[in-house]
C-alpha positions as CSV (number, residue, x, y, z in Angstrom):
1,M,-12.4,-8.8,-6.6
2,K,-15.5,-6.9,-7.6
3,A,-13.6,-4.0,-9.1
4,L,-12.1,-6.4,-11.6
5,I,-15.2,-8.5,-12.3
6,N,-16.9,-5.7,-14.2
7,A,-13.9,-4.4,-16.1
8,T,-11.0,-5.8,-18.0
9,F,-7.4,-4.5,-17.4
10,E,-4.1,-5.6,-18.9
11,I,-1.6,-6.0,-16.0
12,D,2.0,-7.0,-16.5
13,L,2.8,-8.9,-13.3
14,S,6.5,-9.0,-14.4
15,K,6.7,-5.2,-13.8
16,P,5.9,-4.6,-10.1
17,I,6.4,-1.1,-8.6
18,D,7.6,-1.7,-5.1
19,I,6.8,1.3,-2.9
20,S,8.2,-0.1,0.4
21,I,11.4,0.9,2.1
22,P,13.8,-2.0,2.9
23,L,14.6,-2.6,6.5
24,T,18.4,-2.6,7.3
25,N,20.6,-2.4,10.3
26,T,22.5,0.7,9.0
27,A,22.3,4.4,9.7
28,G,20.5,4.7,6.4
29,N,17.4,3.0,7.7
30,P,14.5,5.5,8.3
31,I,13.6,6.0,11.9
32,A,10.6,7.5,13.8
33,W,9.3,7.7,17.3
34,Y,12.6,8.2,19.1
35,I,14.0,4.7,18.8
36,D,17.4,3.4,17.6
37,K,18.1,1.7,14.2
38,P,17.1,-2.0,13.8
39,S,19.4,-4.7,14.8
40,I,20.2,-7.7,12.5
41,E,22.9,-9.9,13.9
42,P,23.9,-13.6,14.0
43,V,22.8,-15.8,16.9
44,K,25.7,-16.7,19.3
45,F,26.0,-19.8,21.5
46,G,29.3,-19.6,23.3
47,D,32.0,-19.8,20.5
48,W,29.4,-20.7,17.8
49,V,28.3,-17.8,15.6
50,G,25.4,-18.2,13.1
51,K,27.3,-16.8,10.2
52,V,28.8,-18.8,7.3
53,S,31.8,-16.4,7.0
54,E,32.7,-17.3,10.6
55,G,32.5,-21.1,10.2
56,S,28.8,-21.9,10.5
57,S,26.9,-24.0,7.9
58,T,24.2,-21.4,7.8
59,N,23.5,-17.7,8.3
60,F,21.2,-17.5,11.3
61,N,20.2,-14.0,12.3
62,N,18.1,-12.5,15.0
63,I,16.2,-9.3,14.0
64,F,15.1,-6.7,16.4
65,F,12.9,-3.9,15.0
66,N,9.7,-1.9,15.5
67,P,7.1,-2.0,12.7
68,H,5.9,1.5,13.4
69,G,9.3,3.2,13.7
70,H,11.6,1.3,11.3
71,G,10.0,1.6,7.8
72,T,7.1,0.6,5.7
73,H,4.3,-0.9,7.8
74,T,0.6,-1.7,7.6
75,E,-1.6,-1.3,10.7
76,C,-5.1,-2.0,11.7
77,L,-7.4,-0.3,14.2
78,G,-5.8,-2.4,17.0
79,H,-3.0,0.2,16.9
80,I,-5.2,2.5,18.9
81,T,-7.7,0.3,20.8
82,R,-7.6,-1.2,24.3
83,E,-8.8,-4.5,23.0
84,F,-6.3,-6.5,20.9
85,Y,-6.9,-6.6,17.2
86,S,-4.4,-8.1,14.8
87,I,-3.4,-7.0,11.3
88,N,-3.2,-10.7,10.4
89,Q,-6.9,-11.1,11.3
90,C,-8.2,-7.8,10.0
91,L,-6.5,-7.8,6.5
92,K,-8.0,-10.8,4.6
93,Q,-7.9,-9.4,1.0
94,F,-4.7,-8.2,-0.6
95,F,-5.5,-6.8,-4.0
96,F,-7.2,-3.5,-4.5
97,M,-7.9,-0.8,-7.1
98,A,-5.8,2.2,-6.0
99,E,-5.3,5.8,-6.9
100,L,-1.9,7.5,-6.5
101,I,-2.1,11.3,-5.9
102,S,0.7,13.8,-5.1
103,I,0.1,16.7,-2.7
104,E,2.3,19.4,-1.3
105,P,1.4,19.9,2.3
106,K,-0.1,23.2,3.3
107,K,1.2,25.5,6.1
108,E,-1.2,25.9,9.0
109,N,0.3,27.7,12.0
110,E,3.5,25.9,12.7
111,D,2.5,22.7,10.9
112,L,2.4,21.3,7.4
113,V,-0.9,19.4,6.8
114,L,-2.8,17.6,4.1
115,T,-6.3,19.0,3.9
116,K,-9.7,17.7,2.7
117,M,-9.8,20.2,-0.1
118,Q,-6.3,19.1,-1.4
119,I,-7.2,15.4,-1.4
120,E,-10.7,16.0,-2.9
121,N,-9.2,18.1,-5.7
122,A,-6.5,15.5,-6.4
123,L,-9.0,12.7,-6.6
124,K,-11.1,14.5,-9.1
125,G,-14.3,12.6,-8.2
126,K,-12.7,9.2,-8.0
127,K,-13.5,6.9,-5.1
128,P,-11.0,4.1,-5.1
129,E,-10.8,1.3,-2.6
130,A,-7.2,2.3,-1.8
131,L,-5.5,5.7,-1.8
132,V,-1.7,6.2,-2.0
133,I,-0.5,9.8,-1.1
134,R,2.9,11.0,-2.2
135,T,3.9,14.2,-0.5
136,L,5.9,16.9,-2.3
137,P,8.7,17.7,-2.5
138,N,9.6,14.0,-3.0
139,A,13.4,13.8,-2.3
140,E,14.9,10.3,-2.0
141,T,16.2,11.3,1.4
142,K,12.7,10.3,2.7
143,K,14.0,6.7,2.6
144,H,16.7,7.5,5.1
145,L,15.3,10.2,7.4
146,N,15.2,10.3,11.2
147,Y,11.8,11.8,11.7
148,S,12.0,12.0,15.5
149,H,11.4,15.5,16.9
150,T,10.9,16.9,13.4
151,N,7.1,17.4,13.4
152,P,6.5,15.9,9.9
153,P,3.4,16.8,7.9
154,Y,0.2,14.9,8.7
155,I,-3.4,14.5,7.6
156,T,-6.1,16.7,9.2
157,A,-9.0,15.0,10.9
158,E,-11.4,16.6,8.4
159,A,-9.4,15.0,5.6
160,A,-9.5,11.6,7.3
161,V,-13.2,11.8,7.7
162,Y,-13.6,12.6,4.0
163,I,-11.4,9.7,3.0
164,R,-13.6,7.4,5.2
165,E,-16.8,8.8,3.9
166,I,-16.0,8.3,0.2
167,G,-15.3,4.6,0.9
168,I,-11.5,4.4,0.8
169,K,-10.6,1.3,2.9
170,H,-6.8,1.4,2.6
171,L,-4.8,4.5,3.1
172,L,-1.0,4.6,2.2
173,I,1.2,7.6,2.8
174,D,4.9,8.4,2.7
175,L,5.0,9.9,6.2
176,P,5.7,8.2,9.6
177,S,2.1,8.9,10.7
178,V,-1.2,10.2,9.5
179,D,-1.3,12.2,12.8
180,R,0.8,14.9,14.3
181,E,4.0,13.6,15.9
182,E,3.1,15.2,19.3
183,D,-0.7,15.6,19.7
184,E,-1.2,14.6,23.3
185,G,-2.5,11.2,22.3
186,R,-5.5,12.5,20.4
187,L,-4.8,10.5,17.2
188,E,-7.6,12.3,15.4
189,A,-6.9,11.1,11.9
190,H,-6.4,7.5,13.0
191,K,-9.7,7.5,14.8
192,A,-11.6,9.3,12.0
193,F,-10.3,6.9,9.3
194,W,-11.2,3.8,11.4
195,N,-14.4,5.4,12.7
196,V,-13.3,4.5,16.3
197,K,-15.3,6.6,18.7
198,D,-14.1,5.0,21.9
199,V,-10.7,3.3,22.1
200,Q,-11.7,1.6,25.4
201,N,-14.9,0.0,24.0
202,V,-14.8,-0.1,20.3
203,N,-18.1,0.7,18.5
204,E,-19.6,-2.0,16.2
205,D,-19.5,0.2,13.1
206,A,-15.7,0.8,13.5
207,R,-13.8,-0.2,10.3
208,F,-12.2,-3.4,11.3
209,D,-11.2,-4.4,7.8
210,C,-9.5,-1.1,6.9
211,T,-5.8,-0.4,7.0
212,I,-3.3,2.4,7.2
213,T,0.2,1.9,5.6
214,E,2.8,4.5,6.6
215,M,6.4,5.3,5.5
216,V,6.1,4.2,1.8
217,Y,8.2,5.8,-0.9
218,V,6.9,6.4,-4.4
219,S,9.5,7.4,-7.0
220,D,8.9,10.4,-9.2
221,A,9.1,8.0,-12.1
222,V,5.7,6.6,-11.0
223,L,2.9,8.9,-12.4
224,D,-0.2,9.8,-10.6
225,G,-3.2,7.7,-11.6
226,S,-4.9,4.4,-11.2
227,Y,-3.1,1.1,-10.3
228,L,-3.7,-2.3,-9.0
229,L,-2.3,-2.5,-5.4
230,N,-1.1,-5.6,-3.7
231,I,-0.5,-5.2,0.1
232,Q,1.9,-7.9,1.3
233,I,2.3,-8.4,5.1
234,A,4.0,-10.9,7.4
235,S,1.7,-13.0,9.4
236,F,2.3,-11.3,12.7
237,E,-0.5,-11.4,15.4
238,N,0.2,-7.8,16.1
239,D,-1.5,-4.5,15.5
240,A,1.0,-3.8,12.7
241,S,3.3,-5.7,10.4
242,P,6.2,-4.6,8.2
243,S,4.8,-4.6,4.7
244,K,5.6,-4.5,1.0
245,P,2.9,-2.7,-1.0
246,I,3.3,-3.2,-4.7
247,L,1.7,-1.2,-7.5
248,Y,0.9,-2.6,-11.0
249,A,0.2,-0.3,-13.9
250,L,-3.1,-0.9,-15.6
């Protein structure tokens, strides 16, 4: 990775900072986009149940979930395009230099938004490869909220353009979406970040290798600043995958 070739950092790999939210089949699982909680249950064939406590030799569960609505996930531009693009094909590098910033969303009309000026001021001239945004206040209830019909905060299109223009390729945020919950399908921040001008016929200069990770949670114990980021995904041929972003202190 070029960012590490020209500099030397001491990184303790035994001290990962996990900023993902575990996926469970309980009421404590976060939910967005009007769906029910995930389902994790043993396979059943007649009287046979795939559960050791019920006589099986193994635990053998089916899992039904939605990456976008059930917790931490990483998505590629295939999330908004007519043509199929897979996160498994778009994300080919997994370690990045990242900056963690904390911002309290600003009231605009009836919404709470993250603005270009707020992000620019928080970055203080830095142009990292990845940006992690922690919104304030930062209650632990974020890990268990049902965001449906709540109009959560989001990033303005102007801010998304700024993030793209300073070269940030991977955007991580502790909200269910970078866009407004109900925006009539405009998805302005998604389009601006990926530089997608036409979702029906994607332009050649769209950012195919860039990702958005939503619904992370960064503890208050983790200070704003620079980190090494590892984005871990499952090898789904899908626009998004549940993910496990990990920070390492430098």
